[in-house]
C-alpha positions in Angstrom: 123.8 117.5 108.6 120.9 118.2 106.3 121.6 115.1 104.2 122.0 113.0 107.4 118.5 114.0 108.4 117.2 113.0 105.0 119.0 109.6 105.1 117.8 108.8 108.6 114.2 109.6 107.6 114.4 107.4 104.5 115.8 104.5 106.6 113.0 105.0 109.1 110.4 104.9 106.4 111.7 101.5 105.3 111.9 100.0 108.8 108.6 101.1 110.4 106.3 98.3 111.3 103.1 97.8 113.2 101.1 95.1 114.9 97.5 94.8 115.8 94.4 92.6 115.8 91.4 94.9 114.9 87.9 93.7 115.8 84.3 94.7 116.1 81.1 93.2 117.5 77.6 93.0 116.0 74.0 92.3 116.9 71.1 91.4 114.6 67.4 90.8 115.2 64.6 89.8 112.9 64.9 87.4 109.9 68.6 87.0 110.6 67.7 85.4 114.0 64.8 82.9 113.3 63.4 81.6 116.6 65.6 83.9 118.7 65.4 87.3 120.1 68.7 88.2 118.4 72.1 86.9 117.4 75.4 88.3 118.3 79.0 87.9 117.0 82.5 89.2 117.0 84.6 89.8 113.9 88.3 89.7 114.8 91.8 89.3 113.3 91.9 92.3 110.9 95.5 93.5 110.5 94.6 97.2 110.4 91.8 99.7 111.0 90.9 100.2 107.3 90.3 96.5 106.6 88.3 96.3 109.8 86.2 99.4 108.8 85.6 97.9 105.3 84.3 94.6 106.8 82.2 96.5 109.3 80.6 98.6 106.6 79.7 95.4 104.7 78.4 93.8 107.9 76.1 96.8 108.5 74.6 96.3 105.1 74.2 92.6 105.6 72.5 92.8 109.0 70.1 95.6 107.9 68.8 93.7 104.9 65.0 93.5 104.4 63.4 91.9 107.5 66.5 92.4 109.7 67.8 95.1 111.9 71.2 95.3 113.5 74.1 97.4 114.7 77.9 97.1 115.2 80.4 98.6 117.6 83.3 100.7 116.5 86.5 98.9 115.3 89.0 98.6 118.2 92.7 97.5 118.2 92.2 94.5 120.5 91.0 90.9 120.4 87.8 90.1 122.3 88.7 86.4 122.2 85.2 85.0 122.3 84.4 81.6 120.8 82.9 81.5 117.3 84.5 84.7 116.1 86.0 84.9 112.5 89.6 85.2 111.6 92.8 84.4 113.4 93.6 85.4 116.9 96.7 87.3 117.6 98.7 90.2 116.1 99.9 90.6 112.6 103.2 92.3 112.0 103.6 94.2 108.8 106.3 96.0 107.0 106.1 99.7 106.1 103.2 100.3 103.7 101.5 103.2 102.0 98.4 104.3 103.9 97.6 107.7 102.3 98.7 109.6 99.2 97.9 113.3 98.8 98.0 115.1 95.4 97.5 118.7 96.4 97.4 122.3 95.4 97.8 125.1 98.0 97.8 128.9 98.0 97.9 132.0 100.0 100.0 135.2 100.4 103.7 135.1 99.4 107.0 135.1 101.3 107.9 138.1 103.5 111.3 139.6 102.8 113.3 141.7 105.2 116.1 143.7 103.6 119.1 145.4 105.1 118.0 148.7 106.7 114.8 147.2 107.9 112.7 147.5 104.7 110.1 144.7 104.5 107.9 143.6 101.6 105.6 140.6 101.0 104.8 138.7 97.9 101.2 139.2 96.7 100.4 135.5 96.3 101.8 132.1 96.2 100.6 128.9 94.5 102.1 125.4 95.0 101.6 121.7 94.2 102.6 118.8 96.3 102.7 115.0 96.5 102.7 113.7 100.0 103.0 110.0 100.9 102.2 108.6 104.4 103.6 105.2 105.5 102.7 103.2 108.6 99.2 103.3 110.1 96.2 105.6 110.0 96.8 106.5 113.7 100.5 107.4 113.2 102.8 107.3 110.2 105.9 108.7 108.7 105.6 111.0 105.7 107.6 112.3 102.8 106.5 115.2 100.5 107.8 116.8 97.4 106.4 120.2 96.3 107.0 123.0 93.9 105.6 126.5 94.3 105.7 129.9 92.5 105.8 133.0 94.7 105.0 136.4 93.3 108.2 137.7 95.0 109.2 141.1 96.3 111.2 144.1 94.7 114.9 143.8 95.6 115.1 147.6 95.5 112.4 150.0 96.7 110.3 151.2 93.7 111.4 148.3 91.5 109.0 145.6 90.2 108.6 142.3 92.1 110.9 139.5 91.2 109.1 136.1 91.2 110.6 133.1 93.0 110.4 129.4 92.1 111.0 126.9 94.9 111.2 123.2 95.4 110.3 121.7 98.8 111.4 118.4 100.2 109.8 117.4 103.5 109.8 114.7 106.1 107.5 114.4 109.1 104.7 112.6 111.0 101.0 112.4 110.1 97.9 111.1 111.9 94.3 110.3 111.0 93.4 109.1 114.5 89.7 108.2 114.2 86.5 108.5 112.1 84.2 111.4 112.8 81.5 109.7 110.8 81.3 106.3 109.1 78.4 105.3 106.8 78.0 102.6 104.1 79.6 104.8 101.4 81.0 107.9 103.2 83.6 108.4 105.9 84.9 111.6 107.4 88.2 111.7 109.3 90.5 114.5 110.7 94.1 114.5 109.4 97.1 116.1 111.0 100.7 116.5 110.2 104.0 118.0 111.3 106.8 118.3 108.8 110.4 119.6 108.4 110.7 121.2 105.0 113.9 121.9 103.2 113.0 124.8 100.8 115.2 125.4 97.7 115.1 128.3 95.3 115.8 127.4 91.7 116.8 129.8 88.9 117.9 132.5 91.3 120.3 134.9 89.6 120.8 137.0 92.8 121.9 134.0 94.9 125.3 133.6 93.2 128.4 135.0 94.9 130.7 137.2 92.8 134.2 135.8 93.7 135.9 139.0 92.6 133.8 141.2 94.9 132.2 138.9 97.5 129.1 140.5 99.1 126.1 139.1 100.9 123.6 137.6 98.4 120.1 136.4 98.6 119.6 132.9 100.2 119.0 130.0 97.9 117.8 127.5 100.5 116.6 127.2 104.1 115.0 125.2 106.8 111.2 125.6 107.4 108.6 123.8 109.4 105.0 123.1 108.6 102.0 122.0 110.7 98.7 121.0 109.0 95.3 120.0 110.1 92.0 119.4 108.2 89.3 117.0 107.2 89.2 114.2 104.7 86.0 113.0 103.1 86.2 109.4 101.7 83.5 108.0 99.4 82.5 104.7 97.7 82.0 101.2 99.0 85.7 100.7 99.7 86.4 104.3 100.7 89.7 104.3 98.8 89.2 107.8 97.3 88.8 111.1 99.1 89.1 114.8 99.1 90.8 116.8 101.8 90.8 120.5 102.9 93.8 121.5 105.1 95.2 124.6 106.7 99.0 124.8 106.7 100.9 126.8 109.3 104.5 127.5 108.5 107.6 128.7 110.4 111.3 129.2 109.6 113.6 131.6 107.7 115.7 131.5 104.6 118.9 133.6 105.1 120.2 135.8 107.9 121.0 139.5 107.5 122.8 139.8 110.8 126.4 140.9 110.4 127.6 138.3 112.9 126.0 135.4 111.1 128.1 132.6 109.7 126.9 133.2 106.2 125.1 136.6 106.2 122.7 137.2 103.3 121.3 140.4 101.8 117.7 139.5 102.7 115.8 137.2 105.1 112.8 135.3 103.6 110.0 134.0 105.8 107.4 131.6 104.3 103.7 132.7 104.5 102.4 131.8 108.0 99.1 130.4 106.6 98.2 128.5 103.4 95.2 126.5 102.4 95.5 123.2 100.7 93.0 121.1 98.6 93.9 117.5 97.9 92.8 114.4 96.2 93.5 111.5 98.6 94.2 107.9 97.7 93.9 105.4 100.5 95.0 102.0 99.1 93.3 98.9 100.4 95.3 95.8 101.2 
């Protein structure tokens, strides 16, 4: 079942497509409108929001050159259809494309462990790295992430020292950066949200192996978790292709099940830390 979910997600990533005709309007007065009160125009036919915002930023600079003063509207996913506008009229269909790439580090408290008998312990800290790729559009896209993290771990027996854990995460989900909170000539600030299914896998776990001669519940070596994230991205530069993001990650799920009636009972249940904080370098490719 798990591999079926992975396969479906990969196929979806290769099939996603979008259509749109992004546009904005502008007004300029002064030396840009000799003999007139002002001049107005519409710029249309952009295939996506990013290319529209890039053109709008350039237009803002052009119509606010010495002797001129102007303004623009926000980019919208529609076609005003007025005469004299630039670009082709209609929608442009596109195959799946990379819209954002996150190269991240995150950290917080470690996994919480619940052992037989009700004893609980929590890892003192956790540190992870991730690569997350979003495909589709800024407003909505499909994402895939691959991460590795080191958890301080918990003592398997009361009074013993903590045993660190090393985990590899593979995740699939949805992401959205729906609008710009602020757009300037060289700076843009956007919110960014995501919801991911994450398959967590422990590696190098000696206590996760079943002894066939004396089978007993062992520690879990994998499990299904879920992750919600939300934060802000600051892009900079004339093209606004590079940015930095700060996110909060909220996690759910369990690795293992200590209930005696479980299909595959384990000696401990592991719950990921509920809250982590993530810092990312973001690459937003331009077409």
